[in-house]
N, C-alpha and C positions, 0 to 999 in steps of 0.2 A: 633646369635646376629646381623649379617648383615641384616637379614630379618627385624628386628625391625627398622633399620635405613631407609630401603627402603620404608616402609609404609608412614612415614611423608613426605619423599621426593616426593613420588607419589602424595600426596594430595597438596603439595606446587606447583608442576609443573602443576597439573590439574587446580588449582585455577588461576594461572597466565595465562594459555592458555585460560580458559573459561572467564576470566575477560576482555580480549582484545576484543575490538569491533571497528567497523568503525564509524567515526564521519563525519558529513556532511562537516566539514572543510577539510577533506582529498581530496576533489574534487575542492578546491578553485581555482587552476590554470588550470583547464580543460576548454577547449573552444570547440564550442561556448556555452554560458550559456543557460540553460534550462529556457525559459520564459513560465510558465504554463498559464499565462493569454492569451498569444498568441496561444499556442498549444491547450488548451481546450476552444477555442472560435469557435463556429460552431459545426459541427458534427464529431464525432470520434467513431470508433468501436473497440472493444477489444474482445479477446478470452482468456479464462483462465482455470486453473485447481485448485482444492483444494486437498491438500495432508495431510493425518493425520500424527501423530507423528512417524509412521513407514515408511513414504514417500509413502504410498499407495494412489493412486489417488481415491478419494471418489466421486468427482463431476467434471463435465466439464460444462462450461457455455460460453455464448456470452453476451456482454453488449453493448447497444447503448447509447451514451452519446451526449447530446445537451448542449453546453455551451454558455452562454451569459454574456459578461463582459461589464459593464458601468463604466469606470474609474477604480478604485481599488476595485470594488464590482462585484462579479460574482455569477451566479447560474449554477450549473451543474446538469442537470436532467438525471439520470441513470436508464435504464431499463435492468434488468438481466433476461436472458432466460437460465434456467438450463436444463441439459440433462434429468432430471427426470420429466420435465413438469412444474416445479415451475416457476413462473414469479414474480419477486420482484422489488421494486422501492426504490431509494434513491435520495433525492434532497438536494444537498449541497448548502449552502449559504456561500460564501467565501469572505474574505476581506484581501487585502494586506495592511499591516501596514507600517508606515513611516520608521521603522527599517528594512524593507525588509521581515519580517516574515509574515506568513499567519495565519488567524484564520478562523475556519469553524464550522458550525453546520449542523446537518441533523436529520431527524426524528428518526433514530435508533442509534444515537450517543449520549452518555452520556456526558454532559458538552461541553467543547470547544476543538476542534482539533487544534493542533499546527503544522504548516508547516514551513520548512526552505529550502531554495534553495542555492546551491553553485555549480558553474561550471555547468556541465551537469547533476547534481543530484538534486533530491528533496526528502526530508524526511517528512513524515506526521505521527504524533502520535495521537492516540485517543482511546477512550474506546467505543467499539461497544456493543450494546444490541443485542445479538444473540439468536434467538428463535429456539429451537430444541424440537420436540415432545411436543409442547404446553408449554414448560418451557423456561424462558428467563435467559440467563447467560450474565454476563459482562466479556468481554475479551479485553485484551490490544492489540492494533494493531500497529505494527511498519512497516510502509509502505515506501518503497524505490522505486523511479522511476528514470530511467536512459534514457536520450534522446539519441537515436542512430543516427538519422538524422532528418531532418525537418518534416518527416512523421511518424516516428516510435519511440516508447517508450517501454522499458521493465520495468516490475514492479515485485518486490518480496516483499511479506508481511509475517511477522512472527506474528502469533496469539498466545497469551499466557494467561494462567489462573493461578493465584497465582505464577507468575514468571516462570512457566513451559511451554515450547512450546508445544502446542496441535495440531497445524496445520500450514501449509504454503500455501500461495496463490501465483500463478505465472500468470501474465497477459502479453499480447502482444497487445499494442495499435497501430492502424493504421488510419491515416487521409488522406491517399493518395486519390486523386479524381479519379474516382467517389467513394464516400464513399459507402461501402457495407452495407447490413443490415443483421441482424441475421435471420436465417431461423426459422420461427415460427411453 
């Protein structure tokens, strides 16, 4: 009989643990604040990995970013160099709104990306049109950036399909001068 009571208890505990998540407001009192307009203005380089749902690294990549901000409007031109030889591009058009949030569009992003900054953290949510084997899938991206210092930013992104995590992306951004380039 005790076994029957353990099963519902397990599911209740599992639900409570899995429903807990970090909110951008958790970083409200952290300093210095992460100003993405300042950080992503000029040239930045990043290195990253893509891990599948089993945490196996499937791809490695380097990305060169050129940012240009005019007031509250910015363009981030990204060139991705993958270890398998693929080269891809994404051009973000970003706008900082009066309420402090960011809105963004890009050629492979469905609809509008929403960004929020608080303390040293920035969260960006969007739907990416991901093409694999000549088929396009829409995946939800939950992108978190954490500024380490004036030159370095860490990024963790969760990629989900139907609410199930299918991949994780980890990036390390560096804009320390002289800015390096990806080896082509």
